[in-house]
C-alpha positions in Angstrom: 13.1 -24.5 -13.7 9.5 -25.8 -13.5 10.7 -29.5 -13.8 13.4 -29.1 -11.2 10.9 -27.5 -8.8 8.4 -30.2 -9.3 11.1 -32.8 -8.6 12.1 -30.9 -5.5 8.5 -30.8 -4.3 8.1 -34.5 -4.8 11.3 -35.2 -2.9 10.2 -33.0 0.1 6.7 -34.6 0.2 8.3 -38.1 0.3 10.7 -37.0 3.0 8.0 -35.5 5.1 5.9 -38.6 4.8 8.8 -40.7 6.0 9.3 -38.3 9.0 5.6 -38.7 9.8 2.9 -36.5 11.4 4.6 -36.4 14.9 6.8 -33.2 15.2 8.9 -35.1 17.7 10.2 -37.3 14.9 11.7 -34.3 13.2 15.2 -34.4 14.7 16.4 -30.9 13.7 16.0 -28.2 16.4 17.2 -24.6 16.5 20.6 -24.3 18.1 21.1 -20.5 17.9 19.1 -17.3 17.7 16.3 -17.2 15.1 16.4 -14.2 12.8 13.1 -13.2 11.3 13.7 -10.9 8.3 10.7 -8.7 7.6 10.8 -7.3 4.0 8.8 -4.1 4.5 8.9 -1.0 6.6 7.1 -1.0 9.9 3.4 0.0 9.9 1.8 -2.4 7.4 0.2 -5.8 7.7 3.3 -7.8 6.7 5.1 -6.3 9.7 2.1 -6.7 12.0 1.7 -10.4 11.3 5.4 -11.2 11.4 5.7 -9.7 14.9 2.5 -11.5 15.9 4.1 -14.8 14.8 7.3 -13.9 16.6 5.4 -13.3 19.8 3.5 -16.6 19.6 6.6 -18.6 18.8 8.2 -17.3 22.0 5.2 -17.3 24.3 4.4 -20.9 23.3 8.1 -21.9 23.7 8.3 -23.4 20.2 12.0 -22.5 19.3 13.9 -24.8 21.6 14.7 -22.0 24.0 16.1 -19.7 21.3 15.3 -16.0 21.0 13.4 -14.9 17.9 14.8 -11.5 16.7 12.4 -9.9 14.2 13.8 -6.9 12.2 12.8 -4.9 9.2 14.8 -4.9 5.9 12.6 -2.8 3.6 13.5 -1.8 0.1 13.0 -2.7 -3.5 9.6 -4.2 -2.9 11.1 -6.8 -0.5 14.1 -7.7 -2.6 16.6 -6.7 0.0 15.2 -9.0 2.6 15.0 -11.9 0.1 18.7 -11.3 -0.8 19.6 -11.6 2.8 17.8 -15.0 3.0 19.5 -16.1 -0.2 22.8 -15.4 1.4 21.7 -17.8 4.3 21.0 -20.8 2.0 20.4 -23.9 4.0 20.2 -22.0 7.3 16.9 -22.7 9.0 17.7 -20.2 11.8 16.5 -17.6 9.3 12.8 -16.9 8.6 11.3 -14.6 6.0 8.0 -13.1 5.2 6.2 -15.2 2.5 3.7 -12.9 0.8 1.7 -12.7 -2.4 3.3 -9.3 -3.1 6.7 -10.9 -3.5 5.3 -13.1 -6.3 3.8 -10.1 -8.0 7.0 -8.1 -7.6 9.1 -10.9 -9.2 6.9 -11.4 -12.3 7.1 -7.6 -13.0 10.9 -7.6 -12.6 10.9 -5.4 -9.5 12.3 -8.2 -7.4 15.3 -9.9 -8.9 15.2 -12.8 -6.5 12.9 -15.6 -7.7 10.4 -16.6 -4.9 10.2 -20.1 -6.4 13.7 -20.9 -5.2 12.7 -20.2 -1.5 10.7 -22.6 0.7 7.2 -21.3 1.6 6.7 -23.3 4.8 3.3 -22.0 5.8 0.5 -19.6 4.8 -1.0 -18.0 8.0 -3.3 -15.2 6.9 -5.8 -14.7 4.1 -5.8 -11.0 3.5 -8.6 -8.8 2.3 -7.7 -5.8 0.2 -9.9 -2.7 0.4 -10.3 0.4 -1.7 -10.9 3.5 0.4 -11.3 7.3 0.1 -11.4 10.2 2.5 -14.8 10.6 4.3 -15.5 13.8 2.4 -14.9 12.3 -1.0 -17.6 12.6 -3.7 -17.1 8.9 -4.5 -19.7 6.8 -2.7 -19.1 3.3 -4.0 -17.4 1.2 -6.6 -19.7 2.4 -9.3 -18.7 6.0 -8.8 -15.0 5.0 -8.9 -15.5 3.1 -12.2 -17.5 5.9 -13.7 -14.8 8.5 -12.8 -12.0 6.3 -14.2 -13.9 5.4 -17.4 -14.1 9.0 -18.3 -10.4 9.6 -17.6 -8.3 6.6 -16.3 -5.6 9.0 -15.1 -7.9 11.4 -13.3 -7.5 10.0 -9.7 -4.2 9.3 -7.9 -4.3 5.8 -6.5 -1.9 4.9 -3.7 -0.5 1.4 -3.4 2.5 -0.1 -1.5 5.3 -1.0 -1.5 5.7 -0.8 -5.3 3.9 -1.0 -8.6 2.8 -4.4 -9.6 2.6 -5.8 -6.1 -0.5 -7.2 -4.3 -2.3 -3.9 -3.4 -1.8 -2.7 -6.9 -3.1 -6.0 -8.4 -6.0 -6.0 -6.0 -7.5 -2.8 -7.5 -6.2 -3.3 -11.0 -7.9 -6.7 -11.4 -11.5 -5.6 -10.7 -11.1 -2.3 -12.6 -9.9 -4.2 -15.6 -13.0 -6.4 -15.3 -15.0 -3.2 -15.2 -13.5 -2.1 -18.5 -11.0 0.5 -17.2 -7.7 1.0 -19.1 -5.6 0.0 -16.1 -2.3 0.7 -17.8 -3.3 4.4 -18.1 -4.2 4.9 -14.4 -2.2 7.2 -12.1 -0.8 4.8 -9.5 1.5 6.1 -6.8 3.7 3.7 -4.9 4.7 4.2 -1.2 7.1 2.3 1.0 4.4 0.8 3.2 0.6 0.7 3.4 0.9 2.8 6.5 2.5 5.5 4.3 0.0 5.2 1.5 -2.9 5.6 3.9 -1.3 8.7 5.5 -0.9 10.1 2.0 -4.6 9.7 1.5 -5.4 11.3 4.8 -3.1 14.2 3.9 -4.9 14.8 0.5 -1.9 13.8 -1.6 -3.9 11.1 -3.3 -7.6 10.5 -3.8 -7.8 6.7 -3.5 -5.9 4.0 -1.7 -5.7 0.3 -2.1 -4.5 -1.4 1.0 -5.2 -4.3 3.3 -7.8 -4.1 6.0 -5.7 -3.5 9.2 -4.2 -0.2 8.0 -7.6 1.2 6.8 -10.1 0.1 9.4 -8.8 2.2 12.3 -9.3 5.3 10.2 -12.8 4.1 9.1 -13.6 3.7 12.8 -12.4 7.3 13.5 -14.6 8.6 10.7 -11.7 9.8 8.5 -12.0 7.2 5.7 -14.7 5.4 3.9 -14.4 2.0 2.1 -15.7 1.7 -1.5 -15.1 -2.0 -2.0 -13.5 -5.2 -0.8 -11.6 -7.5 -3.1 -12.6 -10.5 -1.1 -14.6 -13.3 -3.0 -17.2 -13.3 -0.2 -18.6 -10.7 2.3 -16.6 -10.4 5.4 -17.4 -10.6 9.1 -16.8 -8.4 12.1 -15.6 -4.9 11.0 -16.1 -5.9 7.3 -19.6 -7.2 7.7 -21.1 -4.1 6.0 -18.5 -3.7 3.4 -19.6 -4.7 -0.1 -17.4 -6.7 -2.3 -16.7 -5.8 -5.9 -18.9 -8.7 -6.9 -21.8 -7.5 -4.9 -21.4 -4.2 -6.8 -21.6 -5.8 -10.2 -17.9 -6.3 -10.9 -17.1 -10.0 -11.5 -13.6 -10.0 -9.9 -11.8 -10.6 -6.6 -8.3 -10.8 -5.4 -7.0 -12.6 -2.3 -3.5 -12.4 -1.0 -1.7 -14.5 1.5 0.8 -13.9 4.3 3.0 -16.4 5.9 6.5 -17.6 6.5 9.3 -18.8 4.2 12.7 -20.3 4.7 15.9 -19.8 2.7 16.7 -22.0 -0.3 18.5 -25.2 0.5 16.9 -26.2 3.8 16.1 -29.9 4.3 13.0 -31.8 5.1 13.6 -32.1 8.8 14.0 -28.3 9.1 10.8 -27.7 7.0 9.0 -30.2 9.2 10.1 -28.5 12.4 8.9 -25.0 11.3 5.7 -26.4 9.8 4.8 -28.0 13.1 5.7 -24.9 15.1 3.7 -22.6 12.8 0.7 -25.0 13.0 0.7 -24.5 16.7 1.0 -20.7 16.3 -2.1 -20.8 14.0 -4.1 -22.3 16.9 -2.9 -19.8 19.5 -5.9 -17.8 20.7 -3.8 -14.6 20.9 -2.7 -15.0 17.3 -6.2 -15.7 16.1 -7.5 -12.6 17.9 -4.8 -10.4 16.4 -5.7 -11.5 12.8 -9.4 -11.3 13.3 -9.2 -7.8 14.9 -7.3 -6.7 11.8 -10.2 -7.7 9.6 -8.4 -10.6 8.0 -8.8 -14.4 8.3 -6.4 -16.7 10.2 -5.6 -19.9 8.3 -3.0 -22.6 8.1 -1.7 -24.2 4.9 1.5 -26.1 5.2 4.5 -26.5 2.9 2.9 -28.6 0.1 -0.2 -26.3 -0.2 2.0 -23.2 0.0 4.3 -24.4 -2.7 1.4 -25.2 -5.0 -0.1 -21.8 -4.4 3.2 -20.1 -5.2 3.3 -21.8 -8.6 -0.4 -21.1 -9.5 -0.1 -17.4 -8.3 3.0 -17.0 -10.4 1.0 -17.8 -13.5 -2.0 -15.6 -12.6 0.2 -12.6 -11.6 2.2 -13.0 -14.9 -1.0 -12.6 -16.9 -2.1 -9.5 -14.9 1.3 -7.9 -15.1 1.2 -8.1 -18.9 -2.1 -6.3 -18.8 -0.5 -3.5 -16.7 2.5 -3.4 -19.1 4.8 -3.9 -16.0 7.1 -6.6 -17.5 7.0 -10.3 -18.1 7.7 -13.3 -15.9 10.9 -15.3 -16.2 
């Protein structure tokens, strides 16, 4: 599969160069309603950003007058939504959520669809994963968490979403592995969405949560949760300015996940070029930038070629970590 994907990438790059940098030269335009399939339940960051992209596409009038209908298709770690996109092969009137979690889910065998067969048209958000506890927890920092798990790796219940082996699981497993914890012996509890996992923490059903910033920060602001560590490679800004990274606390590891948009398999270069140009304009929309920054994450734009290369490299990295977690092997 690797050789065929490399050939496909080269063909798309050549076609995009022929089309040129001017979006007006891409002849394809939407001629019917745009269906934006969101592969998680409402309440998490994937849902938040998909609906933010939907709003900017419509407010900036980037869809040739067509309505963008965003709807949730949760289940099986995003597999149900990916199956719907697979059934729409070649139809660029369908958008899906491109997310690091889908890659992790596929290498562990949770998601039967192979993300490498889809078209990752743009990465729009660089996400920061956080580890948090209730405000009254005896755990004060990453060192306390490591010490507790070193004594008994299964002692604390750790909530992740939407399934084992996906990005919020990887984001806590990677630094804990670097700290010497037997990550395959941890008690990790999956929930349908990060909103659900945070509610489980607030309700006392688990002791620790690993989730992205937008679902944790409101509860930190209200005094109900405390953050132990950020998986970002560098200190954050805004609401994350005072949050220490794992590296700042002596654990040499980080984990960054990305959120964006993908198209079904089988779309052509003009369709890719149309959506790449539209999403580039979304990435520059002040309301979109404000939405992402308020959530504690970083707005970015990386087009089709960079997104495709990221998908390939992350597949390899996630496969290695999945083996450490005894969660299956990549195809």
